[in-house]
C-alpha positions in Angstrom: 129.6 168.0 51.0 128.2 164.2 50.6 130.3 163.5 53.3 129.0 166.1 55.4 125.5 165.8 54.8 126.0 161.9 56.1 128.1 163.4 59.5 124.7 165.5 60.3 122.0 163.0 59.0 123.6 160.8 61.2 123.7 163.4 64.3 119.8 163.7 63.6 119.2 160.6 64.9 118.1 160.8 68.5 120.0 159.9 70.5 119.6 156.3 72.0 119.1 155.0 68.8 121.9 156.3 67.6 124.4 154.6 70.0 122.8 151.6 70.1 122.4 151.3 66.3 125.9 152.1 65.9 127.1 149.0 68.6 125.1 147.2 67.0 126.8 146.8 63.2 130.7 148.4 64.8 130.3 145.0 66.7 129.3 142.8 64.2 131.7 144.4 61.7 134.9 143.8 64.0 133.7 139.9 64.4 133.0 140.2 60.5 137.1 141.2 60.2 137.9 138.9 62.4 138.8 142.2 65.1 137.4 140.1 68.0 135.7 136.6 68.2 131.9 136.2 68.6 133.4 133.8 71.7 134.5 136.8 73.4 131.1 138.4 73.3 128.5 136.0 73.8 126.1 135.4 76.9 127.9 133.0 80.0 127.1 132.7 83.5 129.8 130.9 84.2 132.0 133.4 83.1 129.9 136.7 83.8 130.6 134.6 87.4 134.2 134.8 86.6 134.0 138.7 86.2 133.7 139.4 81.9 130.7 141.2 82.9 130.8 143.1 79.1 129.4 140.2 77.7 126.5 141.6 79.7 126.4 144.1 76.7 128.0 142.4 73.9 125.1 139.5 73.9 122.6 142.2 72.6 125.0 143.5 70.1 126.2 140.9 68.0 124.2 139.9 64.9 126.1 136.6 62.9 127.8 137.1 59.7 127.4 140.0 57.1 124.3 139.1 55.0 120.0 139.8 54.2 119.7 138.4 58.1 122.1 141.0 59.2 121.1 144.0 56.7 117.1 143.0 57.9 118.1 143.1 61.8 119.8 146.1 61.2 117.2 148.5 59.6 114.5 146.9 61.5 116.5 147.9 64.8 117.2 151.4 63.7 113.2 152.0 62.3 111.5 151.0 65.1 113.8 152.0 68.4 114.0 156.0 66.1 110.0 155.6 65.9 109.5 154.6 69.6 112.2 157.5 70.9 110.5 160.4 68.6 107.2 159.0 69.1 106.0 157.7 73.1 108.9 158.4 74.5 110.2 161.6 72.9 111.3 163.8 75.6 111.1 161.2 77.9 115.0 159.6 76.6 115.2 158.5 80.6 112.0 156.2 80.4 113.3 155.1 77.1 116.7 153.8 78.5 114.9 152.4 81.9 113.0 150.9 78.9 115.8 148.9 77.4 116.8 148.0 81.7 113.9 145.9 81.8 114.2 144.3 78.5 117.6 144.0 78.7 117.6 142.1 82.2 114.1 140.0 81.6 116.3 138.3 78.6 119.3 137.7 80.4 117.3 135.8 83.3 115.6 133.9 81.0 118.9 133.5 78.8 119.6 131.5 82.0 117.4 128.2 81.4 117.2 128.0 77.3 120.9 128.6 77.4 120.9 131.9 74.6 123.8 133.0 73.4 123.1 136.2 71.7 119.7 138.3 71.8 120.0 141.4 69.6 117.3 139.8 67.6 114.8 139.0 70.7 115.5 143.2 71.8 114.6 144.2 68.4 111.6 142.1 68.4 111.1 144.2 71.6 111.0 146.9 70.2 109.1 146.4 67.4 106.2 144.5 70.1 105.6 148.0 72.1 105.8 149.9 69.1 103.3 147.7 67.1 100.7 148.3 70.7 101.0 151.2 71.1 99.8 151.7 67.6 96.9 149.1 67.0 95.0 150.5 64.7 98.3 151.0 61.3 97.6 149.1 58.6 100.9 146.9 57.2 102.1 145.1 53.9 104.8 142.9 54.6 106.5 141.9 50.9 103.8 142.8 49.3 102.0 139.7 50.5 100.7 140.4 53.8 98.1 143.2 55.0 97.3 143.0 58.8 97.2 145.6 60.9 100.4 146.5 63.4 100.1 144.5 66.6 100.1 141.3 64.4 104.0 142.4 62.9 105.9 140.7 65.5 104.2 137.8 64.9 104.6 137.7 60.9 108.1 138.7 61.6 108.9 135.4 64.2 107.6 133.3 61.0 109.8 135.1 59.2 112.5 134.1 61.1 111.6 130.5 60.8 111.9 131.0 57.6 115.2 132.3 57.7 117.5 130.2 60.2 117.3 127.6 62.8 113.4 126.7 63.8 114.0 126.4 67.2 117.1 128.8 67.9 114.8 131.4 65.7 111.5 130.7 68.3 112.7 130.7 71.6 114.6 133.8 70.3 112.0 135.7 68.7 109.1 134.3 71.5 111.2 135.9 74.7 111.7 139.5 72.2 107.9 139.5 72.4 107.2 137.6 75.9 109.6 141.3 77.1 107.9 143.7 75.4 104.8 142.0 76.3 104.9 142.4 80.2 107.0 145.3 79.2 103.5 147.5 77.7 101.1 145.6 80.4 103.4 147.3 83.0 103.5 150.5 81.6 100.0 150.5 79.4 97.5 148.1 80.4 97.5 147.5 84.6 98.2 151.4 85.3 94.7 152.4 83.7 92.5 149.2 85.9 90.8 149.6 88.5 93.1 149.9 91.5 96.3 149.9 89.0 99.8 152.1 89.4 102.6 152.9 87.9 104.4 149.9 88.7 108.0 150.5 86.7 109.5 153.9 87.9 112.6 155.3 86.4 114.8 156.4 89.3 115.5 160.0 89.4 118.8 160.3 89.0 118.5 158.7 85.1 116.2 161.7 84.9 118.4 164.5 85.6 121.4 163.5 83.5 118.7 162.5 80.6 115.9 165.3 80.5 115.2 169.0 80.0 112.2 169.8 80.3 110.1 170.7 77.5 108.8 173.9 76.1 106.0 174.4 76.4 105.2 176.8 73.8 106.8 175.2 71.1 106.6 170.9 72.6 104.5 168.7 70.1 104.2 165.1 70.5 104.3 163.6 67.2 102.8 160.3 66.6 105.7 157.6 66.2 103.2 155.9 62.3 105.0 159.2 61.1 108.8 159.1 62.3 111.4 158.9 59.6 108.4 159.1 56.5 104.8 157.9 55.9 106.0 154.5 54.1 108.7 152.7 54.4 110.5 150.2 52.0 112.6 147.6 52.1 113.6 146.0 49.5 110.4 143.8 48.7 109.3 145.3 52.4 106.9 147.8 52.8 105.0 149.1 56.1 102.7 152.0 54.8 100.8 154.4 57.2 97.5 154.2 56.3 96.8 158.1 58.0 92.8 157.5 56.3 92.2 154.9 58.6 94.4 156.3 61.7 91.3 159.5 61.5 88.6 157.0 60.8 89.4 156.0 64.3 89.0 158.6 65.7 86.1 159.7 65.0 
């Protein structure tokens, strides 16, 4: 019975979030169990040009050794990917996939110049950045120590990743993720609303034909992203709280 409940809960996760987080966990555990080597996965332009195209994908799937840092990254990846997919991308799976493609291309271009081997953490930061910009008035608490509004979350995570790992590498990776998220947010949410602005990122129609379904106009309701997965979420001692009263005051 418990297994059936677990399986049912797994399939209730939105499809893109389910596939990406599962791929990240499976790839990292496969390396941990010596089924594959990280040398087969890292971003290497020379080997890619020689035909090892899979490295363009696997660079986003490996999160290092199993430990606190891996768990931390997986929780954030799952949480913010799901909140985006169930929030502003609800019913827009094709647009969500297009965001993945845009972010991946942006990071790969930078990886050519600054020698980044694995981009999974940068991708997580990009998801967090986009979510935080679309929830600017949400108040958050981090490890019971810091209280701040959502747009500061990526910078808090950058500082935290510096504490956890190699300083120079952590800064480069997180800044690439923040850069990708900022460019996407600007092109999608800011520039089209400016005088003479227009939407520059357009999802190909074939993606819409494959992934999007026309919403049921009688029952379709767009839920705020901060409601996805509950009003509050705890990572060990880390707590992100949904302050609905602050949001209501901002809307009045």
